[in-house]
C-alpha positions, 0 to 999 in steps of 0.5 A, spaced: 654 892 302 655 898 305 663 901 306 666 904 312 669 910 311 675 909 314 676 902 310 683 901 307 686 906 312 691 905 317 688 902 322 686 907 328 688 906 337 680 905 337 680 899 333 685 895 336 684 890 342 685 890 349 690 885 349 692 884 357 684 883 358 683 878 351 688 874 355 685 874 361 678 873 358 681 867 355 683 863 362 679 866 367 672 866 364 667 860 362 665 857 357 658 861 355 658 857 348 658 851 345 663 847 341 661 848 334 665 846 328 663 849 322 667 849 316 674 848 319 673 848 326 671 851 332 672 860 333 670 865 336 672 870 341 674 869 349 671 876 349 664 873 348 667 866 352 667 862 346 673 861 345 677 860 352 680 855 356 676 850 358 673 849 350 680 848 348 682 842 353 674 839 352 677 839 344 683 836 345 682 831 350 675 829 345 680 828 339 685 824 344 679 819 345 677 820 337 685 817 336 683 811 340 677 810 337 680 810 330 687 807 331 691 813 330 698 811 333 702 815 329 705 822 331 699 828 333 703 834 328 701 840 333 701 847 330 698 855 331 698 862 327 699 868 330 693 870 333 693 873 340 690 867 342 693 861 338 700 861 343 695 859 349 691 855 346 698 851 343 700 851 350 694 849 353 693 843 348 700 841 349 699 841 356 692 836 355 697 831 349 702 830 354 699 828 360 695 823 357 700 821 353 700 822 347 706 822 341 706 830 340 711 833 335 711 841 335 716 845 330 723 847 332 724 854 336 717 853 337 716 857 331 709 858 329 705 853 323 702 855 317 696 850 315 700 847 309 705 845 313 702 841 318 698 837 312 704 836 308 706 833 315 701 829 316 702 826 309 709 825 308 709 821 314 703 817 313 706 816 305 712 812 310 708 809 316 701 806 314 702 802 321 702 809 325 697 814 321 699 821 324 694 827 324 695 835 327 691 840 330 692 848 328 690 853 333 687 858 328 681 863 326 683 864 320 683 870 317 677 872 323 679 879 327 685 879 333 679 878 338 678 871 335 681 864 336 680 858 333 682 851 333 681 846 328 683 838 326 687 835 320 686 827 321 691 821 317 688 825 310 691 831 311 685 835 311 680 839 314 675 833 318 669 832 315 662 831 318 663 824 322 669 826 325 668 834 327 660 832 329 663 826 334 668 831 337 664 837 338 658 832 341 664 829 347 667 835 348 660 838 349 660 833 354 666 834 357 665 841 357 660 839 364 666 835 366 673 839 365 675 836 372 676 829 370 681 831 364 688 830 366 694 836 364 702 837 365 704 844 368 707 847 361 714 846 362 714 839 363 709 838 357 715 840 354 720 834 357 715 829 356 717 823 353 712 824 349 714 830 345 718 831 340 721 836 337 722 838 329 724 843 323 717 843 320 720 849 315 726 846 311 723 839 309 716 843 307 721 849 303 725 844 299 718 840 297 716 847 294 720 845 288 716 839 287 710 843 286 711 850 283 717 850 277 721 855 282 727 854 278 724 858 271 722 863 276 729 864 279 731 864 271 726 870 270 728 875 275 721 877 277 722 882 282 716 879 288 713 883 293 710 878 299 706 881 305 704 875 309 699 880 314 703 878 320 701 871 319 705 864 321 708 863 314 712 870 315 718 866 316 717 861 312 718 866 305 726 867 307 728 860 307 723 859 301 727 865 296 734 864 299 734 855 297 731 857 290 734 863 289 728 868 288 728 875 287 722 876 293 721 881 298 717 881 304 715 888 304 711 887 312 716 882 316 712 885 322 709 880 326 704 882 332 698 879 335 694 884 335 696 886 327 696 893 329 700 895 322 694 892 319 688 897 314 682 896 316 677 891 312 670 894 309 667 895 315 671 898 318 674 892 322 681 888 322 681 883 319 686 879 316 683 877 309 688 877 303 682 877 298 679 883 300 682 889 297 681 894 303 685 889 307 691 888 302 691 896 301 698 896 304 701 891 299 697 895 293 700 901 294 708 899 295 706 894 288 710 899 283 715 897 287 715 889 284 713 885 278 708 881 282 705 883 289 703 876 293 699 876 301 696 871 305 692 870 311 694 869 319 694 861 317 697 862 310 691 857 306 689 863 303 693 867 297 691 874 295 695 876 288 697 884 286 698 883 278 698 890 274 697 894 280 690 891 283 689 886 287 685 880 282 678 877 285 679 870 288 675 867 282 679 871 276 686 868 279 682 861 280 680 860 272 687 863 270 690 858 275 686 853 273 687 854 265 695 855 266 695 848 271 692 844 265 696 847 260 702 846 263 702 840 267 703 833 262 705 828 268 698 829 272 692 823 271 688 824 264 682 823 268 683 829 274 677 833 275 677 840 277 674 842 283 670 847 285 665 850 289 659 852 287 659 859 289 665 860 285 665 863 278 662 860 272 667 862 267 672 856 271 666 851 268 668 854 261 676 853 262 674 846 265 671 845 259 675 847 254 681 843 256 677 837 255 677 836 263 671 834 267 669 839 274 667 837 280 662 841 284 661 842 291 659 846 297 663 851 301 668 847 305 674 844 302 674 838 305 670 836 300 676 837 295 681 832 301 679 824 298 680 827 290 686 831 292 689 825 296 688 819 291 689 823 285 682 824 283 682 831 283 688 835 280 686 841 283 680 844 288 679 851 290 674 855 293 672 862 292 674 864 298 682 865 296 683 857 298 685 853 294 691 847 292 693 842 286 698 836 286 706 836 285 708 837 278 709 829 277 701 828 280 702 827 287 699 829 292 702 836 295 697 837 301 690 836 302 689 843 305 688 849 302 695 852 301 697 860 301 704 858 298 704 854 292 697 859 290 702 864 290 709 862 287 704 859 282 702 866 280 710 867 279 710 862 275 705 862 270 708 870 269 715 867 268 713 862 263 709 865 260 711 873 259 704 875 262 702 877 268 695 873 272 690 879 271 693 879 262 693 871 262 685 872 266 683 879 260 685 873 255 680 868 257 675 873 257 676 874 250 676 866 249 670 865 254 667 870 255 667 876 261 662 875 268 661 880 273 661 877 280 659 879 288 658 877 294 655 880 299 656 879 307 652 882 311 648 880 318 645 873 319 639 874 323 634 869 325 629 870 320 634 869 315 635 862 317 628 861 318 625 864 311 632 859 308 629 853 312 621 855 310 624 855 301 623 850 296 627 850 292 623 847 287 618 852 287 622 858 285 622 856 278 619 859 273 619 865 277 622 872 274 629 875 277 632 881 273 627 880 268 629 872 266 626 866 268 629 862 273 630 856 270 633 851 275 634 851 284 637 847 288 640 846 295 645 840 294 651 841 290 652 836 283 658 833 284 656 830 291 649 831 292 651 834 299 647 840 302 650 846 301 647 849 307 643 855 303 641 855 296 643 856 289 638 859 283 640 859 275 637 864 272 635 863 264 642 866 261 647 862 265 647 868 271 646 865 278 646 867 286 646 863 291 645 863 299 648 861 305 650 862 313 657 863 313 661 857 316 666 862 320 663 868 322 656 870 324 654 873 317 650 871 312 653 871 305 650 873 298 654 871 291 651 873 285 654 872 278 652 876 272 653 874 264 649 881 262 653 886 266 654 890 272 647 893 271 644 886 271 648 884 278 646 889 282 639 887 279 640 880 281 643 883 288 638 886 290 632 882 288 634 876 290 634 879 297 627 880 296 625 874 293 628 870 299 627 875 304 622 880 302 628 886 302 630 884 310 
């Protein structure tokens, strides 16, 4: 993967988007792309006709029909993040929902709403209103660049919608794109005043309940100094109330919200991307890390986490293993049979930690939707993805969120530091001494039609017995071992336990190549190089 010379440096004027043009294109350009739900909703840029007013109108109308089909009579919690297109999309969605008489709840003061907050509110409502189930819509493209917009639907289980739901909504929305005139809308001011629209304090209940998930009292007692960089995201204004309510020594190092994200440092490829798992995007927090015991960061919709410990950004896989090890030792009230969920492109160190704790592993394809039911019914204590997204049960074993929660994952780093007297990177070091270390990498590259065709032609069994990086390939599969669901790509295991996997991204037009070596950095580089040659002839 080529690293741009400006990676990690402040964005220069030539990297900023034309916000006026973007907003104009959102409202004026016809939809050139069909609605397509990836791993977490429909995403695209208004510049390319991939996320425009018509997309939002059609998707919202399709969700209204889906709610009626499923008998969801409770409120729909509506939220949005800080991307430039999220506020316009939120307004458009509200105009459609209000015209249809759909019961809608919006945040007090039209405040931004993080993804985990919407999940939390859905679950809280449905615990006490089983006859009028709530769901939610969130306007967010997650960590994607500033020119992108996104919309995702969370059903009454609180998590990302499954394939059945997204497939139905996608198909119906594409039908409606050809018949937009049939969809009723209210002017925005009238929508705000509609009888079906109610206003709620999203912040207070969520902040209060956080203490049921993370032991914030021990963090307060420790005096731990925390520096938080929300990367201009939807949870920026949550950190102040959290620090005040729980008495934390927490400083928001950058409280600025700018829909163009002009304050960001550039990501590995020289563009603005609010990816809290990237050391380049997190460079500002890393530079100020010496002023704090612990640095924490999040992406714009706060469903991902970044942990700066010991002056460096922890690899998400390293932190996931550390968090799981700590939770299994410090959550005695969790269900004894609760499994640990991970995506199959996450580190094998997690497998060893789970086995060492006497628990069972549940391994799935990429996509947090695979963990929703387990977190909801207590069958899973934890679910996590290698891309720095995870959530876990409350301390008493009840569900917290069934979508990824950047709040609980970052605050857990503070809890484990306060309780053990060791920072997360130090705890991780102890795990490598106990279970052995690994070298892990993910390489993103251009996704071509040739790559797609090549993956489609490969029969996994045909690779078994071949050699790669000097080792025999002992296993290859295109379905996840935990639930036998298709992984949308391929995973290959070598004789010493090292592996690689490849799949198209569900959020950007990229191909993702993952690899983990048990034989050192040299072997990792060989796996990355030879796996491309094996699958694509090096292209």
